[in-house]
N, C-alpha and C positions, 0 to 999 in steps of 0.2 A: 043117584037121585039128587042129593044135595049139590053135587058138582054141576048137574044140569040146571038147577035153580039159580046157582051163582052165575052161570054163563048167560042165563036169560035176563038177569038183572041189568037195568040200564046203567051205563057208566055215569058216574057223578060228574056233573058239569063243573068245569073249572070256575072258581070264584074270580071276580074282576081283578082282584089284587094279584092272584096267581097268574092270570093272563098277562097282566102288566109286567110282572117280574120276568115271565118267560120272554116277552117281547124285548125287554131291556137286555136280557142275557143274549138274545139273538143279535141285537144291534151291536153289542160289545164284541161278540165273536166276529161279526162282519168287519168292524173297525180294526180289530187286531189283525185279522187276515189281510185286510187292505193295506195296513201299515207294512206288513211283511212283503206283500206283492209289489207295492210302490217302491219300497226300499230296494228290492232286488232288481226291478225292471224299469223303474221310473213310471211317470204317468202315461207316456205314450206307449210304452211296451206292456203295461199292465192290462189285463182283460177282466171283465166282470166274471167271466166263467172261471178264471183262475182264482179270483177272490172267493167266489162261492165254494169252489173245491177246497180251498184252505180252511174256510169256515165250516164246511160240512152242512151247507144250507142250499135251498133252492135258489137259483140265480135270480128269479123274479123278486125275491125278498129284498135284494139290493135296490131295485127300483121302488119297491113299496115303501121302504124305510128312508131312503136317501134320494130318490129320484134319479139314480144312476151313478156312474163312476165319478162325475164331477162333484156331486153332492157328498159323496164319501170323502173325497179329497178336501172339500171345504170344511167339513166337520173335523177332520184330522188337523188341519191347519189352525182352526179356531182353538182346539185343545192345545196345540203347540204354543200358541201365543199366550195362553193362560199359564202354561207350565213355565215359560220364560219369565213372565211377570212375577211369578211366585219365588223365583230363585234369588232375587235381590231385595229382601225386605229392608226397610229403613233401619239404619244404625249399623249395618254390616261394614266392615272395612273392605278395601279393594281386594285384599288377599282372600278374605272369606267369600266375597262375591265371586271372584274368579274360580276359587276352589269348587264352589257349588255348581257353577256353570260347566266347569271341566268334568266333574263327576257325572252330571246329568247327561252331558253330550256323549261320554264314553260308555255309560251304563245303559244307554238307550240308543244303540247303534242304528236301529231301523228308523227312528225319528230323525237322527242325524243324516242318514242317507237320503231321506226325503228332502231335507234342506239342501243337500249337495246337488241332487237332481235338479231342483228348482234353480239353483245358482248357475247350472250349466245350460239353462234355457228350456228345460223340460217343464214348461208351465203354460197352461191354457189361459191363465188369468193375470197376466203381468200388470194390468191396470186396475185390478180388483181392489176393494177396500182393504183386504188383508195386506196387500202390497204397500198401500199407502200407510197403513198402521205400522208396518215394518220400518218404513222410512222415518216416520215420526219417532219410533222407538230408538232408532239409531241416532237421531239428532239428540234425543234426551240422554242417551248413554254418553255421547261425546260431551254434552254439557255437564253431566255428573262428574266425568273425569276432570274437566277443567275446574270444577268446584273443589275437588280433592287436591288438585295442584295448587290452587290458591290458598287452601288451608294448610299446605305443607305436608300432606300425606304422601304425595307423589312428586317426583321431579318435574320441573317445568322445562327441562332441557329437551325432552322428547315430546313431540306433538301429541295432543290428546287423540287425534284421529289415528295416529300410528299405534298408540297404546291399545285402542280398541281393535284395530286390525290384527295386531300381534296376538291379542287374547283369543280372537276367533281362530286364527291360524293354528295356535298351539292346541286348542280344543278339538279342532276338526282334523288335524293332520293324522292322528292314528286311525281315523275312519277312512279318509280319502287316500292317504299315502302310507299305509302301515309298514310296507317294506323299507321305505326311506327312513322312517322313525327308528326301526330296529337296526338298520345298517349304520346309521349315523350315531345313535346314542347307545346301542348295544343292550337295549332293554325291550321287553315286550310292550307293544304299543298301548295296550289297555291296562297295563300293570300299575300297581301302587308306586313302583319305582319311577315310572314315567311321570305320574301325577306329582309326586313329591319334588322331582327334579324341576319340573315346569314351575312350580310355585316358588322354589328357592331361587331359580335363575331369573324369573320375572321380577321377583322382589328385589334382587340385586341390581337389575337394570333400572328399576324405577325408584330406587331409594333416593330421597332428596339429597341434592348436592351440598 
């Protein structure tokens, strides 16, 4: 009898804050799933059905929350730019900045693969604002290196542009070419040994003359 009465009781309606929290959690699951899908297959190869399957949600929710695959990618890239901006707070030395960038790149391989896919031309929005922001960020990074060179922190024998390029190569090599890293250096590509060796060798190369 009591069980029947409980069964007939109307379910409590979710409070607005509960619905909002559930929606946020769903959005985050979709974004994490999309990051894995894009990292594995690139933008062109990824499918909203695959994202939905990874997230465990109805495929229609991707359109509801993000407007489709492009909207998900836009949000992921916006977050990537925010992450990158937070890696180099004012006052850090070049070595500290590089270490933070290296760790973030290797500890978040799906994010890094997304960058690599875009670099290979797998991008539907080469002229979008995010691309222009990336160009502006690159120009500022080069200017920052030149300021460090002028202050005597880094050698001025090596071009600032090459220093920036070398930093990116060392950070992304374990993600893009892990077999080469291990064959050449004899260490695991994502290991602490690789990271320490990169820091030491880059510091030796860039020490003021």
